[in-house]
C-alpha positions in Angstrom: 36.1 77.4 137.4 33.7 74.6 139.2 32.0 71.4 137.5 29.5 73.0 139.5 29.7 76.2 137.1 30.0 74.0 134.2 27.3 71.8 135.1 24.6 74.9 135.2 26.5 77.3 132.2 26.0 74.1 130.4 22.7 73.5 131.0 21.4 77.0 130.8 23.6 77.3 127.1 21.4 74.1 126.7 17.8 75.8 127.4 18.6 79.2 124.9 19.4 76.4 122.2 16.4 74.6 122.8 13.8 77.8 123.0 16.3 79.1 120.3 17.1 82.4 122.3 20.5 82.1 122.7 21.4 85.9 122.4 19.2 86.9 124.0 19.8 84.3 127.4 23.7 86.9 126.3 22.4 89.7 127.1 19.5 88.9 130.1 23.0 87.0 131.5 25.7 90.1 130.8 22.8 92.3 132.9 22.2 89.6 135.5 26.8 89.6 135.4 26.6 93.2 136.0 25.1 93.6 138.3 26.0 91.3 140.9 29.8 92.5 139.8 28.1 96.4 140.6 27.1 95.5 143.7 28.1 92.6 145.1 26.8 93.5 148.4 23.7 92.2 146.1 25.3 88.4 146.0 26.2 88.8 149.9 22.4 89.1 150.0 21.1 86.2 147.9 23.8 84.5 149.4 22.8 85.0 152.5 22.0 81.9 155.2 19.8 84.0 157.3 17.6 85.5 154.9 14.7 83.6 154.1 14.9 82.4 150.4 10.5 83.0 150.2 12.7 87.2 150.6 15.8 86.6 147.8 13.4 85.0 145.0 11.2 87.9 145.7 13.9 90.2 145.6 15.3 88.3 142.1 11.2 89.0 140.8 11.3 93.0 141.6 15.0 93.2 140.2 15.5 91.5 137.5 11.6 90.5 136.0 10.4 92.3 132.7 14.2 93.4 131.9 15.8 89.5 131.0 13.9 86.7 129.7 11.8 85.1 132.5 14.2 82.0 131.8 17.3 83.3 133.0 15.6 85.1 135.4 14.0 81.3 137.2 17.6 80.4 136.8 19.1 83.0 139.1 16.0 81.8 141.5 16.7 78.1 140.9 20.7 78.6 141.6 19.4 81.1 145.0 17.0 77.7 146.4 20.0 75.9 146.1 22.2 77.3 147.5 24.6 77.6 144.4 23.8 82.0 144.0 28.3 81.9 144.1 28.4 79.9 140.8 26.5 82.6 138.8 29.1 84.3 137.5 31.5 81.3 136.5 28.2 80.0 134.6 27.2 82.9 133.4 31.4 82.7 132.3 30.7 78.9 130.9 27.4 79.7 129.0 30.0 83.0 126.5 32.5 79.8 125.9 29.6 78.1 124.6 28.2 80.6 123.0 31.2 82.0 121.3 32.3 78.2 120.6 29.1 78.1 119.3 29.8 80.7 116.5 33.3 79.9 116.2 34.2 82.6 117.3 37.2 82.7 120.3 38.4 85.9 123.1 42.0 87.0 122.9 42.9 88.7 125.9 46.0 90.6 125.0 48.7 92.1 127.2 51.0 94.8 127.4 52.8 97.5 128.8 51.6 100.1 126.9 48.3 100.1 124.7 49.5 98.5 121.1 49.0 101.0 118.3 45.6 100.9 115.7 47.2 98.8 113.1 49.2 96.6 116.1 45.7 95.1 117.2 44.1 94.4 113.4 47.5 93.3 112.6 47.6 91.0 116.1 43.6 90.1 115.2 44.2 89.0 111.0 47.1 86.5 113.1 45.4 84.9 115.5 41.8 85.1 113.0 44.9 83.0 110.6 46.2 80.9 113.5 43.0 80.0 115.2 40.7 79.7 111.9 37.7 81.2 113.4 37.3 84.5 113.9 38.3 86.3 117.7 37.6 89.3 119.8 40.3 90.9 121.5 40.5 92.0 124.5 43.3 94.1 125.8 44.6 94.8 128.5 48.1 97.3 130.2 51.0 96.0 132.9 53.2 98.2 134.0 55.0 95.2 135.0 56.0 94.1 131.7 59.0 95.9 129.9 57.8 95.6 126.7 56.5 93.0 124.1 52.8 91.2 124.9 51.2 88.2 126.7 48.3 86.8 123.8 45.6 83.7 125.7 43.6 82.1 122.9 41.4 79.2 123.6 43.2 79.0 126.6 46.5 78.7 125.1 49.1 81.6 126.3 51.4 82.8 123.5 54.1 85.0 125.8 55.9 87.7 124.0 56.9 89.5 126.7 60.6 90.8 126.9 60.4 89.6 130.1 59.8 86.4 129.4 62.5 86.3 126.6 64.7 88.0 129.5 63.7 85.1 132.2 65.3 82.2 129.5 68.6 84.0 128.9 68.7 84.4 132.4 67.9 80.3 132.5 70.6 80.1 130.0 73.3 82.2 131.3 72.8 80.2 134.2 73.0 76.8 133.5 
């Protein structure tokens, strides 16, 4: 993530706080992010230097006015006008991070070789909430290349409890 993306995401979050619309903006941003991820050619259209800015702005208004908060539409138009539309996804991620932080919510990305059992998910969530002293939203990913165990990313820290990591540690001890 670039500093520019962080600055734009922070600026939008500050505006949302000022207008007491953090959740409304978050929903609008999520809709836009989903639209851009589902239709990457739309983002290419908005980033194109060969298309007049007025045409891109009109397309944004047609597509999103009335669907997402007007300030969020204006935000996307501003990114487009300044040639920074490619920063949108990262700025949306920064907005979400700031929103979660303001609500004292952490997001944990849990990667395992197979789907965890429901009781394992609950136990892991409870343990992470105790460690972080925040509410934790869980994201689960499957990585078949893991032999076993889990890798957890929480608040920028990685807890590698994978079997692959443990075997690597043993190999380093053996090879000295």
